[in-house]
C-alpha positions in Angstrom: 145.6 103.7 108.5 142.6 103.9 106.2 142.6 101.3 103.4 143.7 103.1 100.2 141.2 101.0 98.2 138.4 102.7 100.1 139.8 106.1 99.3 140.2 105.2 95.6 136.6 103.8 95.5 135.3 107.1 96.9 137.3 109.1 94.3 136.0 106.8 91.6 132.4 107.4 92.6 133.0 111.2 92.7 134.3 111.1 89.1 131.3 109.0 88.0 128.8 111.3 89.7 130.2 114.6 88.5 130.1 113.1 85.0 126.6 111.8 85.5 125.3 115.3 86.5 127.4 117.1 83.9 128.8 119.5 86.5 132.1 119.8 84.7 130.5 121.1 81.5 131.1 124.7 80.8 127.4 125.1 79.9 125.6 123.6 82.9 122.3 121.9 81.9 122.7 123.5 78.4 122.4 127.0 79.8 124.9 129.9 79.7 125.8 129.2 83.4 128.5 127.2 85.0 127.7 125.0 88.0 129.1 127.7 90.4 127.0 130.3 88.6 123.9 128.2 89.2 124.7 127.6 92.9 125.2 131.3 93.6 122.0 132.3 91.6 120.0 129.6 93.4 121.2 130.8 96.9 120.4 134.4 96.1 117.0 133.5 94.7 116.2 131.3 97.7 116.7 134.2 100.2 115.0 137.5 100.6 118.3 139.3 100.6 121.6 137.7 101.3 125.0 139.2 101.9 128.2 138.4 99.9 129.9 137.4 103.2 127.2 134.8 103.9 127.3 133.5 100.3 131.1 133.2 100.4 131.0 131.3 103.7 128.1 129.0 102.8 129.4 128.1 99.3 133.1 128.2 100.3 133.9 130.6 97.5 136.8 133.1 97.3 135.4 136.5 98.2 137.1 138.2 95.2 135.9 135.6 92.8 132.4 135.9 94.2 132.5 139.7 93.9 133.3 139.5 90.2 130.5 137.0 89.7 127.9 139.2 91.5 129.1 142.2 89.4 128.5 140.2 86.2 125.1 139.1 87.5 124.2 142.8 88.1 125.4 143.8 84.7 123.2 141.0 83.2 120.2 142.2 85.1 119.9 138.9 87.1 120.4 140.5 90.6 120.3 143.8 92.3 121.9 145.0 95.5 120.5 147.1 98.3 121.9 148.5 101.6 121.7 146.1 104.5 119.4 147.6 107.1 121.3 145.7 109.8 124.7 147.1 108.6 124.9 150.5 107.0 128.1 149.6 105.2 127.0 146.3 103.9 124.9 145.2 100.9 122.3 142.5 100.3 121.8 140.7 97.0 118.3 140.1 95.6 117.3 138.4 92.4 115.4 140.4 89.8 112.4 139.0 87.9 114.8 138.0 85.2 117.1 136.3 87.7 114.2 134.5 89.4 113.1 133.1 86.0 116.6 132.0 85.3 117.1 130.1 88.6 113.6 128.5 88.3 114.5 127.3 84.8 117.7 125.8 86.2 115.7 124.0 88.8 113.3 122.7 86.2 116.1 121.4 84.0 117.8 119.8 86.9 114.6 118.0 87.9 114.0 116.9 84.3 117.5 115.5 84.0 117.2 113.4 87.2 113.7 112.3 86.3 114.8 111.1 82.9 117.6 109.0 84.3 115.3 107.6 87.0 112.7 106.7 84.4 115.2 104.3 82.9 115.5 102.3 86.1 113.5 99.5 87.6 110.5 100.7 89.7 112.1 100.3 93.1 115.6 101.5 92.1 115.1 105.3 92.4 113.9 104.8 96.0 116.9 102.7 96.8 119.3 105.3 95.3 117.7 108.1 97.3 117.9 106.0 100.5 121.6 105.4 99.8 122.1 109.2 99.3 120.4 109.9 102.6 122.7 107.3 104.3 125.8 109.0 102.8 124.7 112.4 103.9 123.7 111.3 107.4 127.1 109.8 107.9 129.2 112.6 106.4 127.0 115.4 107.7 125.3 114.3 111.0 124.1 117.8 111.7 121.9 117.8 108.6 118.2 117.8 109.3 116.0 115.1 107.7 112.7 116.3 106.3 109.7 115.8 108.5 107.6 112.6 108.1 104.1 112.9 106.8 101.1 110.5 107.2 99.0 110.0 104.1 96.5 107.6 102.6 97.9 104.7 100.4 98.4 105.1 96.7 99.0 102.6 93.9 102.1 100.6 94.7 102.0 101.2 98.5 100.4 97.9 99.4 103.1 96.0 97.4 105.7 98.0 99.3 104.1 96.9 102.6 104.4 93.3 101.7 108.0 93.6 100.4 109.3 95.8 103.2 107.8 93.9 106.1 108.8 90.4 104.7 112.4 91.6 104.3 112.5 93.3 107.8 111.1 90.4 109.8 113.2 87.9 108.0 116.4 89.9 108.7 115.5 90.9 112.3 113.8 87.8 113.6 114.6 85.0 111.2 111.0 84.4 110.1 110.5 82.3 107.0 108.6 82.9 103.8 105.3 81.9 105.3 105.2 85.3 107.0 105.5 87.0 103.6 102.6 84.8 102.5 100.5 85.9 105.4 101.2 89.6 104.7 100.4 89.1 101.0 97.1 87.5 101.9 96.1 90.3 104.3 97.2 93.0 101.9 95.5 91.3 98.9 92.1 91.0 100.8 92.4 94.6 101.8 92.7 95.7 98.1 90.1 93.3 96.8 87.5 94.2 99.4 88.5 97.8 100.2 85.6 99.9 101.5 86.8 103.5 102.2 83.7 104.1 104.3 84.9 101.6 106.9 88.6 100.8 106.1 91.8 102.8 105.6 95.5 102.5 105.1 98.0 105.0 106.4 101.5 105.4 104.9 104.3 107.3 106.8 106.6 109.0 104.2 109.7 111.1 104.6 111.5 112.7 101.8 109.5 110.7 99.2 110.4 107.4 100.8 107.9 105.1 102.6 109.0 104.5 106.2 105.8 103.1 107.9 102.3 101.7 107.5 99.2 100.5 109.2 95.8 99.3 108.1 92.3 99.2 109.6 90.0 96.6 108.2 86.3 95.7 108.9 86.2 92.6 111.1 82.4 92.6 111.3 80.1 92.8 114.3 81.4 96.4 115.0 85.0 95.3 115.4 87.8 97.0 113.5 91.0 95.0 112.9 94.4 96.8 113.2 96.7 95.2 110.7 100.3 95.4 109.5 101.8 98.1 111.8 105.4 98.6 110.8 108.0 101.4 111.0 111.2 101.1 109.0 114.3 100.8 111.2 115.7 104.0 109.7 112.7 106.0 111.2 112.4 104.4 114.6 112.5 106.7 117.6 110.4 109.4 115.9 107.1 108.4 117.5 105.7 107.2 114.1 104.3 103.9 115.6 102.3 105.8 118.2 101.1 108.3 115.5 99.9 105.5 113.2 98.1 103.7 116.0 96.5 106.9 117.1 95.2 107.4 113.6 93.7 104.0 113.6 91.9 104.6 117.0 90.6 108.0 115.8 89.3 106.6 112.5 87.7 103.6 114.2 85.9 105.8 116.7 84.7 108.2 114.0 83.3 105.2 111.9 81.3 103.9 114.9 83.3 100.7 115.6 82.8 99.4 119.2 86.2 97.7 119.5 89.6 97.4 117.8 91.2 94.0 117.7 94.8 93.1 116.7 97.1 90.0 116.7 100.8 90.3 117.3 103.7 88.4 118.8 105.2 89.1 122.2 108.7 89.3 120.7 107.7 92.7 119.1 108.3 94.7 122.2 108.1 98.2 120.8 104.7 97.5 119.1 103.3 95.9 122.3 104.5 99.0 124.3 102.5 101.2 121.9 99.4 99.1 122.3 99.6 99.1 126.1 100.0 102.9 126.2 97.0 103.3 123.8 94.8 101.3 126.2 94.7 97.9 124.5 94.4 94.9 126.8 95.7 91.4 126.3 92.8 88.8 125.9 94.5 85.6 124.7 97.8 84.1 123.7 99.2 80.9 122.3 102.4 79.3 121.2 102.9 78.7 117.4 105.5 78.1 114.7 103.7 79.7 111.9 106.8 81.5 110.6 109.5 79.0 111.7 110.8 79.9 115.2 108.6 79.2 118.2 106.6 82.4 119.0 104.0 83.5 121.4 101.0 85.0 119.5 98.8 87.4 121.3 95.4 89.0 120.7 94.8 92.5 122.1 91.6 94.6 122.1 90.7 98.2 122.7 87.1 98.9 123.7 85.8 102.1 122.1 
């Protein structure tokens, strides 16, 4: 039997969050609408025609209650109904210009409400909150689709994220000590201090506004590009992002006229080594070390361009 304290904790969070969003207020977001009004108006505005049957099913609303609401929206000039071309007896609801302006204003106010609360938090806390939300949704609604990942150039704050995320990940997964964090900070600091966009680049993998991967190319001199700090967050593994990031490095290095790409890794990082092998890198040297605590086997790999 489920621990009753877990159930009560979930109920307590629900009470907190409904109050946080103000969803119990009669005037939702200081507008004439209730939360249910806003949900229906948003759904109608987000579709190019939607049937009351679909609205009732998707929003789990009583059909008679929904019918009265749609009638009120028609009387207020927020929506209009037209015959359903696929069903001569059915109707589809569309927002009017007035209705579109209303649901766009609701969206703007909702965004402003969340932004104001997030601005009160420490710099990394909004990302942690959103990550927790995604975890909750993925567990309670496994069929939900995560937004696609994008690959972009680094922005202010991203290099600090690389240091923090990789230090935490390798400490937790492999037991490496703080000397590894020192090495990452040194590499990242040199990249920022000497960054030359003509010969160097940083790629960030992002999904739903959260950073989930990274890689750098730096100028090693003598026509050699250095691949540095490849990492994919454990929440995004299996999506092929590691391969995508390495492919970006190879393409960039070829375009910039490098003759070779060099990288240093450890043989315990099996997934990364597999990506390097498939990309055509070859192992040229290896040596035992204890740079980060446990005994490791460091390896140097190169790809001739």
